C-alpha positions as CSV (number, residue, x, y, z in Angstrom):
1,M,-4.2,-5.6,13.1
2,R,-5.3,-8.7,11.0
3,D,-8.8,-7.6,11.6
4,A,-8.4,-4.0,10.8
5,L,-6.5,-4.9,7.4
6,K,-8.9,-6.8,6.4
7,E,-11.6,-4.1,7.1
8,A,-9.7,-1.4,5.1
9,M,-8.8,-3.7,2.3
10,W,-12.9,-4.4,2.3
11,T,-13.9,-0.8,2.8
12,G,-11.5,0.8,0.6
13,A,-10.7,-1.7,-2.0
14,G,-13.3,-4.2,-2.3
15,V,-15.2,-4.3,-5.1
16,I,-15.8,-0.9,-5.6
17,R,-13.0,1.7,-5.5
18,T,-11.6,4.9,-6.1
19,A,-7.8,6.3,-6.0
20,D,-9.2,8.1,-3.3
21,S,-9.9,4.8,-1.1
22,L,-6.9,3.0,-2.2
23,S,-4.8,5.4,-1.6
24,K,-6.0,5.3,1.9
25,V,-5.8,1.7,2.3
26,L,-2.3,2.3,1.4
27,S,-1.4,4.7,4.5
28,R,-3.8,2.6,6.6
29,I,-1.0,-0.6,5.6
30,D,1.6,2.0,6.4
31,E,0.1,2.7,9.8
32,L,-0.3,-0.8,10.6
33,K,3.6,-1.4,9.7
34,S,4.7,1.4,11.7
35,I,2.6,-0.4,14.8
36,A,3.3,-3.7,14.1
37,P,5.4,-5.0,17.3
38,D,8.9,-6.3,16.0
39,S,9.5,-8.3,18.9
40,Q,10.2,-12.1,19.3
41,R,7.5,-13.9,18.8
42,E,6.7,-15.9,22.6
43,T,4.8,-19.3,20.5
44,I,5.1,-20.8,17.3
45,G,1.1,-19.2,17.0
46,D,2.6,-15.7,17.6
47,L,5.4,-16.3,15.0
48,K,2.7,-17.6,12.5
49,G,0.4,-14.8,13.0
50,Y,2.7,-12.3,12.8
51,L,4.2,-14.2,9.2
52,E,0.3,-13.9,7.9
53,F,-0.1,-10.3,9.0
54,Q,3.0,-9.2,7.2
55,N,2.4,-11.2,3.9
56,M,-1.2,-9.9,4.2
57,Q,0.6,-6.4,4.3
58,V,2.7,-7.3,1.2
59,L,-0.2,-8.9,-1.0
60,S,-2.7,-5.8,-0.1
61,N,0.4,-2.9,-0.9
62,I,0.4,-4.9,-3.9
63,L,-3.2,-4.9,-4.8
64,C,-3.7,-1.3,-4.1
65,H,-0.9,0.1,-6.2
66,A,-2.1,-2.1,-9.2
67,A,-5.8,-1.0,-8.5
68,L,-4.2,2.3,-8.8
69,L,-2.5,2.1,-11.8
70,R,-5.3,1.0,-13.8
71,T,-7.6,3.9,-14.7
72,E,-10.5,1.9,-16.0
73,S,-13.1,-1.0,-15.0
74,R,-12.4,-4.5,-15.9
75,G,-14.7,-7.3,-14.8
76,S,-15.3,-7.4,-10.7
77,H,-12.5,-4.9,-10.4
78,Y,-14.9,-1.7,-10.4
79,R,-13.1,1.7,-10.5
80,D,-15.8,4.1,-9.6
81,D,-13.7,7.4,-11.4
82,F,-13.2,5.1,-14.2
83,P,-16.4,3.3,-14.5
84,E,-15.4,2.0,-18.2
85,E,-13.3,-0.7,-20.1
86,D,-10.9,0.6,-21.8
87,N,-9.7,-1.8,-24.4
88,I,-7.7,0.8,-26.3
89,N,-5.4,1.2,-23.5
90,W,-5.6,-1.1,-21.0
91,L,-5.6,-4.5,-22.7
92,K,-2.3,-5.3,-21.0
93,N,-1.5,-7.4,-17.6
94,I,0.3,-5.6,-14.6
95,V,3.6,-7.3,-13.5
96,V,4.9,-6.8,-10.0
97,Q,8.5,-7.5,-9.2
98,K,10.5,-7.2,-6.1
99,D,13.2,-4.4,-6.9
100,G,15.8,-4.3,-3.6
101,C,13.4,-3.7,-1.1
102,R,10.9,-1.6,-3.7
103,M,8.1,-2.9,-5.5
104,K,8.5,-2.4,-9.2
105,T,5.2,-2.3,-11.4
106,E,4.8,-2.5,-15.1
107,T,2.4,-3.3,-17.9
108,V,2.5,-5.8,-20.7
109,P,0.7,-6.4,-24.0
110,V,-1.9,-9.4,-23.1
């Protein structure tokens, strides 16, 4: 499962990305989340692997949502569908916070 998530992130949310590729990764994250076994772990190693996978899912989800929100390219974050830097609209940071069971994103000026 971790390898499948790593592959999806590299392919769709790597250095070159688009809204379509990021959306596909988000769908894959949801798919992997739904098939991840939710039973007790037999060993501490099983538990560690499962918790690492859960954390990878959360971080991947955050990264993809933030990358979708930023409709420009900046530094090594290249959007093939928005190839130019947009200093007029995007001199800001994206802040992600937990809001209950949901993720809340907002932008704040630099």
